C-alpha positions in Angstrom: 0.0 0.0 0.0 2.8 2.4 0.8 4.6 1.5 -2.5 1.2 2.3 -4.4 1.1 5.8 -2.6 4.7 6.3 -3.7 4.3 5.3 -7.4 1.0 7.4 -8.0 2.7 10.8 -7.6 5.6 9.7 -9.7 3.4 8.4 -12.6 1.6 11.9 -12.5 4.8 13.7 -12.8 6.0 11.5 -15.7 2.7 12.1 -17.6 2.8 15.9 -17.2 6.5 16.1 -18.3 5.7 14.0 -21.4 2.7 16.3 -22.3 4.8 19.4 -22.0 7.6 17.9 -24.1 5.0 17.1 -26.7 3.6 20.6 -26.6 7.1 22.2 -27.0 7.9 20.0 -30.1 4.7 20.6 -31.9 3.7 24.2 -31.1 5.1 26.4 -34.0 3.3 29.7 -33.4 3.5 32.3 -30.9 -0.2 33.3 -30.2 0.9 36.9 -29.7 2.1 37.2 -33.3 -0.1 39.2 -35.7 -0.1 40.6 -39.2 -1.2 44.0 -40.3 -3.4 43.4 -43.4 -2.7 46.9 -44.8 -0.9 47.1 -48.2 1.7 49.4 -46.9 3.5 47.1 -44.2 3.1 43.4 -45.4 4.2 40.7 -42.9 4.7 36.9 -43.3 1.6 34.8 -43.8 1.9 33.0 -40.5 -1.0 34.9 -38.9 -3.4 37.7 -39.5 -4.7 40.3 -37.2 -8.1 41.7 -38.6 -10.0 44.9 -37.9 -12.1 43.2 -35.1 -8.7 42.7 -33.2 -9.1 38.9 -33.1 -5.7 37.2 -33.7 -5.8 34.8 -36.4 -3.7 31.8 -35.3 -2.5 28.8 -37.4 -2.2 25.4 -36.0 0.2 23.6 -38.3 2.9 21.0 -38.3 6.4 22.4 -38.8 7.0 19.9 -41.6 4.0 21.0 -43.7 4.3 24.8 -43.1 5.2 27.1 -46.0 5.5 31.0 -45.9 6.6 33.9 -47.8 9.5 36.1 -46.6 8.8 39.7 -46.9 12.2 40.3 -48.2 10.9 38.8 -51.5 9.6 42.3 -52.3 13.0 43.4 -53.0 13.9 40.4 -55.2 13.8 40.7 -59.0 11.4 37.7 -59.4 8.5 36.6 -57.3 6.7 33.3 -57.9 3.3 32.5 -56.5 3.2 29.7 -53.9 2.2 26.2 -55.0 0.8 23.6 -52.7 0.3 20.0 -53.5 -2.0 17.8 -51.4 -2.1 14.0 -51.6 -5.7 12.6 -52.1 -5.0 9.4 -50.4 -4.3 10.4 -46.8 -5.3 9.3 -43.3 -7.6 11.3 -41.1 -4.7 13.1 -39.5 -3.2 13.8 -42.8 -6.4 15.2 -44.0 -6.6 17.6 -41.2 -3.1 18.7 -42.1 -4.3 19.1 -45.8 -7.1 21.4 -44.4 -4.5 23.4 -42.7 -2.4 23.5 -45.9 -5.3 25.1 -47.7 -5.5 27.8 -45.2 -1.7 28.3 -45.4 -2.0 28.5 -49.2 -4.7 31.1 -49.1 -2.8 33.3 -46.9 0.4 33.0 -48.9 -1.6 33.9 -52.0 -3.0 36.9 -50.2 0.6 38.1 -49.5 1.7 37.3 -53.0 -1.4 39.5 -54.4 -0.1 42.1 -52.0 3.4 42.1 -53.6 1.7 42.1 -57.1 -0.4 45.2 -56.3 2.8 47.0 -55.0 4.4 46.3 -58.4 1.5 47.8 -60.2 0.2 44.3 -61.5 -3.3 44.8 -60.5 -4.8 42.1 -62.6 -2.3 39.6 -61.4 -3.1 40.6 -57.8 -6.8 40.1 -58.3 -6.2 36.8 -60.0 -4.3 35.6 -56.8 -7.0 36.8 -54.5 -9.6 34.8 -56.5 -7.3 31.7 -56.1 -7.1 32.3 -52.4 -10.9 32.4 -52.3 -11.1 29.2 -54.2 -8.6 27.6 -51.8 -10.8 28.4 -48.7 -14.1 27.2 -50.5 -12.4 23.9 -50.7 -12.4 23.5 -46.9 -14.5 20.5 -45.6 -16.1 22.2 -42.5 -18.5 19.3 -41.9 -15.7 17.2 -41.1 -13.5 19.8 -39.6 -15.7 22.6 -38.1 -12.8 24.0 -36.1 -11.6 25.8 -39.3 -14.8 27.7 -39.8 -13.6 30.9 -38.0 -10.3 30.9 -39.8 -12.2 30.6 -43.2 -14.3 33.5 -42.3 -11.4 35.5 -41.3 -9.6 35.0 -44.4 -12.6 35.6 -46.6 -13.0 38.9 -44.8 -9.3 39.7 -45.5 -9.8 39.0 -49.2 -12.8 41.1 -49.6 -11.1 44.1 -47.9 -8.1 43.8 -50.2 -10.1 43.6 -53.2 -12.0 46.6 -52.1 -8.8 48.6 -51.5 -7.5 47.6 -55.0 -10.7 48.8 -56.6 -10.7 52.0 -54.5 -7.2 52.6 -55.7 -8.5 52.5 -59.2 -11.1 55.0 -58.5 -8.7 57.6 -57.0 -7.3 58.5 -60.3 -10.1 59.9 -62.7 -8.3 62.7 -64.1 -6.9 60.9 -67.3 -3.3 60.7 -66.2 -3.1 57.2 -67.3 -5.3 54.8 -69.3 -8.0 53.6 -66.9 -9.6 51.3 -69.6 -7.1 48.4 -69.9 -7.1 46.9 -73.5 -7.2 43.2 -73.0 -6.5 41.3 -76.3 -8.2 38.0 -75.5 -10.0 35.7 -77.9 -13.3 37.8 -77.7 -11.5 41.1 -78.5 -9.5 39.5 -81.4 -12.7 38.3 -82.9 -14.1 41.9 -83.0 -10.8 43.2 -84.3 -11.0 40.8 -87.3 -14.7 41.9 -87.9 -13.9 45.6 -87.7 -11.0 45.3 -90.0 -12.5 42.7 -92.3 -16.2 42.6 -93.3 -17.0 45.8 -91.4 -13.9 47.9 -92.3 -15.9 50.2 -94.6 -18.4 51.0 -91.7 -15.4 51.5 -89.4 -13.6 53.9 -91.8 -16.6 56.0 -92.6 -17.4 56.2 -88.7 -13.9 57.5 -88.2 -14.4 60.1 -90.8 -17.7 61.3 -89.2 -16.1 61.3 -85.7 -14.4 64.5 -86.6 -17.6 66.4 -86.5 -18.3 65.4 -82.8 -15.1 64.1 -81.1 -13.5 67.4 -80.3 -16.5 68.6 -78.3 -16.9 65.1 -76.6 -13.3 65.0 -75.7 -13.5 68.6 -74.1 -16.5 67.5 -72.1 -14.8 64.2 -70.9 -11.7 66.2 -69.6 -14.1 68.6 -67.7 -15.8 65.7 -66.1 -12.4 63.9 -65.4 -13.4 60.8 -67.5 -11.0 58.9 -69.8 -10.7 60.4 -73.3 -11.1 56.8 -74.7 -14.8 57.1 -74.0 -15.1 59.6 -77.0 -15.0 56.4 -79.2 -18.0 54.9 -77.6 -20.4 56.4 -80.2 -18.6 54.5 -83.0 -20.1 51.2 -81.8 -23.1 52.7 -80.5 -24.2 54.7 -83.7 -21.3 55.0 -86.1 -21.4 58.8 -85.2 -24.8 59.1 -86.8 -27.2 61.6 -85.0 -30.3 59.9 -86.3 -29.4 56.3 -85.7 -32.3 54.3 -84.3 -32.0 50.8 -82.8 -34.6 48.1 -82.7 -35.0 49.0 -79.0 -36.0 52.6 -80.0 -32.7 53.9 -78.7 -32.0 57.1 -80.6 -29.1 59.5 -81.4 -25.2 59.5 -81.1 -25.3 57.9 -77.7 -28.3 55.7 -78.2 -30.6 56.8 -75.4 -34.0 55.1 -74.8 -36.7 57.5 -73.9 -36.8 56.5 -70.1 -33.0 57.0 -69.7 -33.1 60.1 -71.7 -35.7 61.8 -69.5 -33.6 60.6 -66.4 -30.8 62.6 -67.6 -32.7 65.8 -68.8 -33.3 64.9 -72.6 -36.8 66.1 -73.3 -38.8 65.5 -76.4 -42.1 66.6 -78.0 -43.6 66.8 -81.3 -41.1 69.4 -82.6 -37.9 68.3 -80.9 -36.1 65.2 -79.4 -33.1 66.2 -77.4 -31.6 62.7 -77.8 -30.6 63.7 -81.3 -28.7 66.8 -80.2 -24.9 65.7 -80.0 -24.1 68.3 -77.3 -27.1 67.6 -75.0 -26.7 63.9 -75.5 -23.0 64.0 -74.7 -23.5 65.7 -71.5 -26.3 63.2 -70.5 -24.0 60.3 -71.5 -21.2 61.6 -69.5 -23.4 61.9 -66.4 -24.7 58.4 -66.9 -21.3 56.9 -67.5 -20.0 58.7 -64.4 -22.9 57.2 -62.4 -22.2 53.7 -63.6 -18.6 53.9 -62.9 -19.2 55.0 -59.3 -21.6 52.1 -58.9 -19.4 49.3 -60.3 -15.8 50.6 -59.9 -14.4 49.4 -63.3 -15.0 50.7 -66.8 -15.7 47.3 -68.5 -18.6 46.6 -66.2 -19.9 50.2 -66.4 -19.9 49.9 -70.2 -21.7 46.6 -70.0 -24.3 48.4 -67.8 -24.6 51.3 -70.3 -25.5 48.7 -73.0 -27.9 46.5 -71.1 -28.9 48.5 -67.9 -27.3 48.6 -64.5 -30.4 46.7 -63.1 -29.6 43.6 -65.4 -25.8 43.7 -64.3 -26.6 44.0 -60.6 -29.0 41.1 -60.9 -26.3 38.9 -62.6 -23.7 39.9 -59.9 -26.2 38.9 -57.1 -26.4 35.4 -58.6 -22.6 35.0 -58.7 -21.2 32.3 -56.5 -18.2 34.6 -55.6 -19.6 37.0 -53.2 -17.4 40.1 -53.3 -16.6 42.2 -56.4 -17.0 41.2 -60.0 -15.6 42.5 -63.3 -17.0 42.2 -66.8 -15.1 39.0 -67.6 -16.4 37.3 -64.5 -19.9 38.1 -65.6 -19.2 37.4 -69.4 -21.1 34.1 -69.8 -24.3 35.2 -68.0 -24.6 38.7 -69.9 -26.9 39.0 -72.9 -25.4 38.1 -76.2 -25.3 41.8 -77.5 -23.5 42.8 -74.3 -21.0 40.1 -74.5 -20.0 41.6 -77.9 -20.3 45.2 -76.8 -17.5 45.4 -74.5 -15.0 43.5 -76.6 -16.0 45.5 -79.6 -15.1 48.7 -77.8 -11.9 47.4 -76.6 -11.2 46.3 -80.3 -12.0 49.9 -81.4 -9.5 51.3 -79.0 -6.8 49.0 -80.1 -7.6 49.7 -83.8 -7.5 53.5 -83.5 -4.2 53.2 -81.7 -2.8 51.3 -84.7 -4.5 52.8 -87.7 -1.5 52.3 -90.0 -1.2 48.7 -89.0 -4.7 48.0 -90.2 -4.6 50.4 -93.2 -7.5 52.5 -91.9 -7.7 55.7 -94.2 -8.5 58.9 -92.1 -7.3 61.5 -94.7 -10.9 62.8 -95.3 -12.0 63.1 -91.7 -14.7 65.9 -91.3 -14.3 68.8 -89.2 -16.8 70.6 -86.8 -18.9 73.3 -88.3 -18.5 76.7 -86.5 -21.8 78.3 -85.7 -23.5 81.0 -83.8 -26.7 80.7 -81.7 -29.8 83.0 -82.0 -32.9 82.9 -79.9 -35.9 82.8 -82.5 -39.3 83.2 -81.3 -41.3 82.5 -84.5 -42.1 79.2 -86.2 -40.1 79.0 -89.5 -38.9 76.1 -91.5 -35.2 75.4 -92.1 -35.5 75.1 -95.8 -36.9 78.6 -95.9 -34.0 79.9 -93.8 -31.6 78.0 -96.1 -33.1 79.8 -99.2 -32.9 83.2 -97.7 -29.2 82.9 -96.4 -27.9 81.0 -99.3 -27.0 77.8 -97.4 -27.8 74.1 -97.9 -30.7 72.9 -95.9 -28.6 69.7 -94.9 -26.1 72.0 -93.2 -28.8 73.5 -91.0 -30.2 70.2 -90.4 -26.8 69.0 -89.3 -26.4 71.9 -86.9 -30.0 71.4 -85.5 -30.5 67.7 -85.5 -33.0 67.7 -82.6 -35.7 69.4 -84.9 -37.7 66.3 -85.8 -39.4 67.9 -88.8 -36.9 70.7 -89.7 -39.4 73.1 -88.2 -38.8 75.4 -85.2 -41.4 75.0 -82.4 -43.9 77.8 -81.8 -42.0 79.0 -78.6 -38.6 80.5 -78.3 -35.9 78.3 -79.8 -32.0 78.5 -79.8 -31.2 78.1 -83.5 -27.7 77.3 -84.8 -26.5 79.2 -87.9 -23.2 78.6 -89.6 -20.9 81.4 -88.6 -20.1 82.7 -92.0 -23.8 83.1 -92.7 -24.7 84.7 -89.3 -24.8 88.3 -90.6 -26.9 87.5 -93.5 -29.3 85.7 -91.3 -29.7 88.6 -88.9 -30.3 91.0 -91.8 -33.0 88.7 -93.5 -34.7 87.3 -90.3 -37.8 89.6 -90.7 -38.2 88.5 -94.4 -38.2 84.8 -93.5 -41.9 83.7 -93.7 -43.5 82.2 -90.8 -44.8 78.7 -91.1 -47.5 76.9 -89.2 -47.8 73.1 -88.8 -50.4 71.4 -86.7 -48.8 68.3 -84.9 -49.6 65.1 -86.6 -52.6 63.2 -85.0 -53.2 59.6 -85.4 -56.2 57.0 -85.1 -55.6 53.4 -84.3 -56.6 50.5 -86.5 -56.7 46.9 -85.6 -55.9 44.8 -88.6 -58.5 42.3 -89.5 -57.9 39.0 -91.5 -57.8 39.7 -95.3 -57.1 43.4 -94.9 -54.4 45.2 -97.1 -52.5 48.5 -96.7 -54.3 49.7 -99.8 -57.8 48.9 -98.4 -56.9 50.5 -95.1 -55.5 53.7 -96.8 -58.7 54.0 -98.8 -60.9 53.6 -95.7 -59.2 56.4 -93.9 -58.6 58.6 -96.9 -54.8 58.6 -96.7 -51.9 57.1 -98.6 -50.1 53.7 -98.3 -46.8 55.6 -98.0 -48.0 57.5 -95.0 -49.3 54.4 -93.2 -46.0 52.6 -94.0 -43.8 55.5 -92.7 -45.8 55.7 -89.6 -45.5 52.1 -88.7 -42.1 51.4 -90.2 -43.7 48.8 -92.6 -41.7 47.9 -95.6 -42.2 45.6 -98.7 -40.8 42.6 -97.0 -43.1 43.2 -93.9 -46.6 41.7 -94.1 -49.6 42.9 -92.1 -50.6 40.6 -89.2 -54.1 40.0 -88.2 -54.8 41.5 -84.7 -51.9 44.0 -84.9 -52.8 47.6 -84.1 -51.3 50.2 -86.4 -51.2 54.0 -86.6 -53.0 55.9 -89.2 -51.9 59.5 -89.9 -54.9 61.7 -89.9 -55.7 65.4 -90.2 -59.0 66.0 -88.6 -60.3 62.4 -89.3 -62.0 60.7 -86.4 -62.9 57.2 -85.8 -66.4 56.3 -86.8 -68.9 55.6 -84.1 -72.3 54.3 -84.0 -75.1 56.7 -84.7 -76.9 57.9 -81.5 -80.5 57.0 -81.3 -83.3 59.0 -79.6 -82.3 60.5 -76.4 -83.9 59.3 -73.2 -84.7 61.9 -70.7 -84.2 61.1 -67.0 -86.3 63.0 -64.4 -84.4 64.4 -61.4 -84.1 61.6 -58.7 -84.9 58.8 -61.3 -82.5 55.8 -61.5 -82.5 53.5 -64.4 -80.4 50.4 -65.3 -78.5 50.1 -68.6 -76.6 47.1 -70.1 -73.6 48.0 -72.1 -73.9 46.8 -75.8 -71.3 46.3 -78.5 -69.9 49.6 -79.8 -71.0 51.6 -76.6 -68.6 53.9 -74.7 -69.1 56.3 -71.9 -69.6 59.3 -74.1 -72.2 57.6 -76.3 -74.2 56.4 -73.2 -74.0 59.8 -71.6 -75.1 61.5 -74.8 -78.1 59.1 -75.1 -79.3 60.0 -71.5 -78.5 63.6 -71.5 -75.9 63.3 -68.8 -72.1 63.5 -68.4 -69.4 60.7 -68.6 -68.0 62.1 -65.3 -71.4 61.7 -63.7 -71.7 58.1 -64.9 -68.2 57.3 -63.5 -69.1 58.8 -60.2 -72.4 57.0 -59.8 -71.0 53.6 -60.7 -67.7 54.0 -59.0 -65.7 53.1 -62.1 -61.9 53.0 -61.8 -61.5 53.4 -65.7 -63.3 54.4 -68.8 -63.2 50.8 -70.2 -66.5 49.0 -70.5 -67.4 45.3 -71.0 -70.3 44.0 -73.2 -73.1 43.1 -70.8 -71.9 45.3 -68.0 -74.6 47.0 -65.8 -74.6 50.6 -65.3 -76.9 52.9 -63.2 -77.9 56.0 -64.9 -79.3 59.1 -63.0 -80.1 62.6 -63.8 -77.3 65.2 -63.6 -79.4 68.2 -64.0 -79.0 71.0 -61.6 -75.3 70.5 -61.4 -73.4 73.4 -63.1 -69.7 72.7 -63.8 -67.5 75.1 -61.7 -65.7 76.0 -64.9 -68.9 77.0 -66.6 -69.5 79.4 -63.7 -66.2 81.1 -64.4 -67.1 82.1 -67.9 -66.6 78.9 -70.0 -68.8 78.3 -72.9 -70.0 75.3 -74.6 -68.6 74.1 -78.1 -70.0 71.3 -80.0 -67.3 69.3 -82.0 -67.6 69.3 -85.7 -66.3 66.9 -88.3 -62.6 67.6 -89.0 -62.1 69.2 -85.6 -59.2 68.4 -83.3 -58.2 69.5 -79.8 -55.3 71.6 -81.3 -57.6 73.4 -83.9 -60.2 74.2 -81.3 -57.7 75.6 -78.8 -56.2 77.8 -81.5 -59.7 79.0 -82.6 -60.5 80.2 -79.1 -56.9 81.4 -78.6 -56.4 78.8 -75.7 -53.4 76.7 -75.0 -53.9 73.0 -75.8 -53.1 72.0 -72.1 -55.8 74.4 -70.9 -58.5 72.9 -73.2 -57.5 69.4 -72.2 -57.6 70.2 -68.4 -60.9 72.1 -68.8 -62.5 69.0 -70.3 -60.7 66.3 -68.2 -59.0 65.1 -71.4 -55.4 63.8 -72.1 -53.3 64.1 -75.2 -54.3 60.7 -76.2 -58.0 61.3 -75.7 -60.3 61.1 -78.8 -63.1 63.5 -79.7 -66.2 62.9 -81.8 -68.5 65.0 -83.9 -71.3 66.2 -81.7 -69.4 65.9 -78.5 -69.7 68.8 -76.0 -66.5 70.7 -75.0 -65.9 73.7 -72.7 -63.9 76.5 -74.0 -62.9 79.9 -72.8 
């Protein structure tokens, strides 16, 4: 028993000593060591201290540990770390393999830092991507103890990528090329197209660019954007001010109506500011600047300019890599047109920097036309001005492309006149005859089976050419039954069913009426000597659309005098050939006032016999 009491303490001492020796031979990291993850003071990849001040500690066997010495920054050549892992390993070896993946990710982060300091941004980003792939390969279900380390490294990678992209945005003054020209397979294909089958288009676009590029470049410099963006209209429109795409994008910079409105480009019957190169250039610069601030690199910003930022953001959200993405990361998921758009632009930049190599002739490049601007407050046609000042009409159209019909609007307009004809224009301004043009009105026709353009034109007393032009119908296009087309009309109104005998309703009386084929609110109101507004109010209708068989309640509206009538408004009965514009002009009212007075919109139709209020 005494021997047993003597051996027990000795056994405990030996066990404790053995554990201490094992710890001393296997521990390789001082827990107090940290790494500053800033780009200015790189440290070895043994441990990382993040912003949350939690030390990142590696637990690795000394035989499998690899690192990068910070002195490699001063060496002439730096090679990225390579780690090989044996697939056939014991559980303990697999645990070591998981640690090697973490080690490898840290080493790649440090190598990316060195590449960034040497100015090799793309290589730095590539190594950070590889580091992220390395930590994604961790099997956390088997080794959950590595989860915190994975999250710390993921945070470190994300932060460093943000710093790289932020460093790109700090220089937007054009001091160096911010749009890197990457000559990959996609760009090479576009180079072959533009210098092969499309060489004529490219050459003619280069010649037209002389009309607009000087102004575009000057505006880009003012905005602090790369001058290379001045070549973007070449792939957008070929520097044609009236270029129109299938998506209804218009002008030099190909704005769709909604985006144009967002950036201040207005349009009406007389003008469309998307056609004005100067106004459209300022809008495009504002848009591109917004996109660059959103995405951080120009290739992604240009992709967004083509297919919309909402589309690109949606694709980014679907990406498996959850930090930042550039255009080539998103390439496969973008629309086909956008996948060609950015490589086509990069190909354009490459070609314009090597015109002699690709034998592009630029000897007849056009020059901007010098002009002076005058505020004109009468409505005249450009052809009449051209005759008086002895200039070609096309020159005036080129200086004032936003005038949709080469006609000045009825309000004050800033007209551009060639500088050498400015004095003649001022002298003869009073002699130039005024012109008046009523805005084109349309009626809409749904094509029926068996109908032809000739038959429709005869029915509406217009020409086949007018209908074809209004609907962009060409010889190769056929009419499709059920399609709604626009019919140009001057005072023509849609036929309506004849109104039968009026039914008088006594005050307080209420009758029920079922909607028939051909009915509308105006016809029903006319039939019962009431108003459409009164019928809508009584039946709580949310719109003016009626369905056949729908039940309406009709009551008398007598005794109610409209407020507008009390203020001096008089009644006008619409005649055949009338239009809201002609009625407003007859009574010296603005069109907007007439429409507001009668609760109409610019798309509302009027019919012969309809009652309108005028002042």
